[in-house]
LUMLO-831368 format. One record per atom (N, C-alpha, C): x, y, z. Coordinates in steps of 0.1 Angstrom, whole numbers, padded with zeros to 4 digits, always signed. Layout:
BEGIN
XYZ
...
***
This chain:
BEGIN
+0189+0227-1740
+0178+0219-1742
+0180+0207-1729
+0166+0207-1723
+0167+0194-1710
+0160+0185-1715
+0164+0173-1715
+0153+0163-1714
+0145+0158-1703
+0141+0147-1707
+0129+0148-1691
+0140+0132-1685
+0139+0134-1670
+0146+0120-1663
+0142+0119-1654
+0138+0105-1655
+0125+0096-1650
+0134+0090-1637
+0145+0096-1637
+0151+0092-1621
+0149+0101-1615
+0140+0100-1598
+0140+0113-1589
+0156+0112-1581
+0158+0123-1568
+0170+0124-1560
+0161+0116-1552
+0176+0109-1546
+0168+0104-1533
+0168+0109-1519
+0165+0099-1519
+0159+0105-1500
+0173+0114-1492
+0176+0105-1491
+0195+0102-1483
+0200+0119-1490
+0196+0119-1502
+0206+0134-1506
+0199+0141-1502
+0187+0146-1500
+0180+0161-1495
+0183+0168-1488
+0187+0161-1472
+0190+0162-1462
+0202+0172-1462
+0215+0164-1469
+0225+0163-1470
+0228+0181-1478
+0221+0180-1488
+0223+0192-1499
+0218+0203-1485
+0210+0204-1484
+0202+0211-1470
+0213+0215-1458
+0218+0210-1458
+0231+0208-1444
+0243+0216-1457
+0242+0210-1467
+0256+0217-1474
+0255+0233-1471
+0249+0236-1480
+0239+0253-1482
+0235+0256-1472
+0229+0248-1455
+0229+0260-1443
+0239+0263-1437
+0253+0247-1440
+0268+0254-1436
+0272+0266-1439
+0266+0269-1456
+0276+0278-1464
+0271+0290-1462
+0261+0284-1456
+0252+0307-1451
+0262+0315-1438
+0273+0310-1434
+0282+0310-1427
+0293+0316-1437
+0296+0312-1446
+0312+0310-1455
+0314+0332-1451
+0301+0342-1461
+0303+0356-1459
+0311+0359-1446
+0305+0352-1438
+0313+0355-1422
+0331+0356-1425
+0332+0340-1430
+0343+0334-1429
+0354+0347-1438
+0346+0344-1452
+0350+0357-1462
+0355+0372-1453
+0346+0377-1447
+0350+0391-1437
+0366+0394-1427
+0361+0372-1425
+0372+0376-1408
+0389+0374-1419
+0390+0369-1433
+0396+0368-1443
+0407+0382-1446
+0393+0391-1447
+0397+0403-1451
+0402+0415-1437
+0395+0407-1426
+0401+0415-1417
+0412+0414-1412
+0422+0400-1410
+0430+0393-1408
+0443+0398-1418
+0434+0398-1433
+0446+0408-1437
+0449+0425-1436
+0440+0427-1426
+0442+0445-1428
+0446+0447-1410
+0442+0436-1403
+0445+0443-1384
+0454+0431-1377
+0460+0417-1383
+0467+0409-1381
+0478+0412-1384
+0491+0401-1382
+0506+0404-1384
+0501+0394-1397
+0513+0390-1400
+0516+0389-1416
+0511+0368-1411
+0519+0368-1405
+0519+0353-1406
+0500+0348-1399
+0498+0360-1394
+0481+0349-1390
+0471+0354-1394
+0479+0362-1409
+0467+0366-1417
+0469+0351-1426
+0478+0349-1428
+0482+0335-1438
+0476+0324-1432
+0470+0323-1416
+0469+0312-1411
+0451+0313-1417
+0452+0324-1416
+0430+0333-1419
+0428+0325-1428
+0439+0333-1440
+0436+0323-1455
+0438+0309-1455
+0446+0302-1446
+0447+0289-1450
+0432+0282-1448
+0429+0287-1434
+0411+0284-1428
+0402+0281-1434
+0404+0296-1443
+0392+0302-1452
+0392+0294-1465
+0407+0287-1471
+0405+0280-1482
+0402+0269-1479
+0403+0258-1464
+0399+0247-1461
+0385+0249-1457
+0378+0256-1456
+0363+0256-1453
+0358+0256-1466
+0363+0264-1474
+0355+0260-1488
+0358+0248-1498
+0367+0242-1493
+0371+0228-1496
+0367+0223-1491
+0363+0219-1478
+0356+0206-1473
+0341+0210-1469
+0337+0220-1474
+0321+0228-1469
+0320+0229-1480
+0328+0232-1490
+0315+0236-1502
+0321+0228-1518
+0336+0232-1520
+0334+0226-1534
+0333+0213-1532
+0338+0202-1522
+0343+0188-1527
+0328+0184-1523
+0316+0187-1516
+0306+0180-1512
+0301+0185-1523
+0301+0192-1526
+0286+0196-1543
+0294+0192-1556
+0311+0188-1556
+0315+0186-1569
+0307+0166-1569
+0312+0163-1556
+0302+0146-1553
+0292+0147-1556
+0282+0154-1550
+0267+0155-1552
+0267+0155-1570
+0278+0163-1577
+0269+0167-1589
+0273+0157-1594
+0284+0153-1594
+0293+0142-1601
+0284+0130-1599
+0278+0125-1583
+0267+0114-1584
+0254+0117-1591
+0254+0128-1589
+0233+0129-1605
+0238+0128-1617
+0252+0133-1618
+0254+0131-1637
+0256+0116-1634
+0264+0108-1630
+0267+0093-1632
+0249+0086-1632
+0246+0089-1619
+0234+0080-1619
+0219+0087-1627
+0226+0093-1642
+0213+0105-1649
+0204+0111-1642
+0203+0111-1628
+0192+0121-1623
+0194+0138-1630
+0211+0144-1632
+0206+0157-1633
+0216+0151-1645
+0214+0160-1657
+0228+0163-1668
+0241+0172-1663
+0253+0165-1664
+0265+0176-1659
+0266+0189-1664
+0269+0199-1654
+0266+0211-1659
+0279+0214-1659
+0286+0227-1657
+0296+0240-1659
+0300+0240-1646
+0289+0236-1636
+0292+0235-1623
+0307+0226-1620
+0307+0210-1623
+0316+0206-1624
+0329+0208-1625
+0330+0215-1640
+0346+0224-1639
+0344+0231-1631
+0335+0241-1626
+0340+0250-1615
+0340+0244-1598
+0337+0235-1599
+0339+0234-1587
+0352+0227-1586
+0358+0216-1597
+0373+0214-1596
+0380+0224-1596
+0382+0232-1609
+0386+0249-1607
+0390+0255-1593
+0380+0250-1588
+0376+0261-1574
+0386+0253-1560
+0388+0229-1563
+0393+0230-1557
+0409+0229-1560
+0414+0237-1570
+0429+0232-1578
+0433+0244-1570
+0426+0258-1572
+0426+0269-1565
+0431+0273-1556
+0421+0263-1545
+0421+0263-1533
+0433+0257-1523
+0438+0249-1531
+0451+0239-1532
+0466+0247-1534
+0462+0257-1542
+0475+0262-1541
+0476+0271-1535
+0462+0282-1528
+0457+0295-1522
+0463+0281-1510
+0459+0269-1507
+0465+0263-1496
+0485+0263-1494
+0486+0262-1505
+0502+0257-1503
+0512+0271-1503
+0507+0278-1513
+0513+0291-1511
+0516+0299-1501
+0501+0298-1494
+0503+0302-1477
+0513+0297-1469
+0513+0288-1465
+0519+0273-1458
+0538+0277-1466
+0541+0275-1476
+0551+0279-1479
+0552+0292-1477
+0547+0304-1472
+0547+0318-1467
+0552+0315-1455
+0543+0313-1449
+0544+0308-1432
+0559+0300-1430
+0561+0292-1437
+0574+0283-1431
+0586+0293-1439
+0586+0298-1450
+0594+0310-1455
+0603+0318-1443
+0587+0328-1441
+0590+0335-1430
+0596+0329-1417
+0589+0319-1412
+0598+0312-1397
+0606+0311-1399
+0614+0304-1417
+0632+0306-1417
+0635+0313-1419
+0638+0327-1424
+0643+0338-1425
+0644+0348-1410
+0632+0345-1400
+0630+0351-1388
+0643+0345-1381
+0641+0330-1381
+0649+0320-1377
+0664+0323-1378
+0666+0325-1389
+0677+0331-1396
+0683+0341-1394
+0677+0353-1388
+0677+0368-1385
+0683+0366-1371
+0675+0356-1365
+0678+0361-1346
+0685+0350-1343
+0693+0341-1357
+0708+0337-1351
+0716+0344-1353
+0714+0355-1363
+0726+0363-1369
+0731+0371-1356
+0715+0375-1350
+0717+0386-1342
+0728+0380-1332
+0725+0362-1325
+0728+0356-1318
+0740+0359-1319
+0751+0353-1327
+0760+0354-1334
+0769+0372-1334
+0760+0379-1340
+0767+0394-1332
+0766+0396-1313
+0761+0400-1307
+0756+0400-1294
+0768+0382-1293
+0773+0374-1295
+0782+0370-1291
+0795+0371-1296
+0794+0380-1302
+0810+0388-1309
+0814+0397-1303
+0803+0406-1301
+0803+0417-1289
+0808+0414-1275
+0797+0407-1275
+0808+0399-1262
+0818+0397-1256
+0823+0388-1266
+0837+0383-1270
+0850+0396-1269
+0845+0407-1274
+0849+0417-1280
+0855+0423-1267
+0842+0426-1263
+0838+0436-1245
+0848+0427-1237
+0851+0413-1238
+0858+0410-1228
+0873+0408-1237
+0876+0408-1245
+0888+0413-1251
+0896+0423-1243
+0887+0432-1251
+0893+0449-1240
+0895+0446-1227
+0886+0443-1220
+0887+0441-1203
+0896+0437-1203
+0900+0424-1207
+0915+0413-1205
+0928+0427-1209
+0928+0435-1224
+0937+0439-1220
+0935+0456-1218
+0928+0459-1212
+0929+0469-1201
+0936+0469-1184
+0932+0452-1184
+0939+0450-1170
+0956+0444-1172
+0955+0438-1183
+0971+0434-1185
+0975+0452-1190
+0970+0458-1191
+0980+0470-1195
+0978+0477-1176
+0975+0480-1166
+0975+0482-1155
+0988+0479-1146
***
């Protein structure tokens, strides 16, 4: 049951809402790019695409709509709705996804550096062994 609200939507808010809606028309393309990256890109690149997708959804969808809904609810232009909670939960999930992907990228970089260090150490020790055997062969001659 909704009551009658005497205040109307501010004139400045109408173009902002329209701009948010228009910017979100490309959201399905970003989601498809993310799916494409999952299947055809390298692991780190797909994580970077997921981060960009999450940032896009945070900065151009959930945060602006949350602020508009809060403004409307505080100024009693529209009643508070469940979409406030939806935006808050989506922001939390987006931040968690960004954290997880960033953690995976850095752990992947650390593991690859560790492995390359091990490979360098192995190649140095094998070169050292070759020099040892060469010296032994020269001393035997």
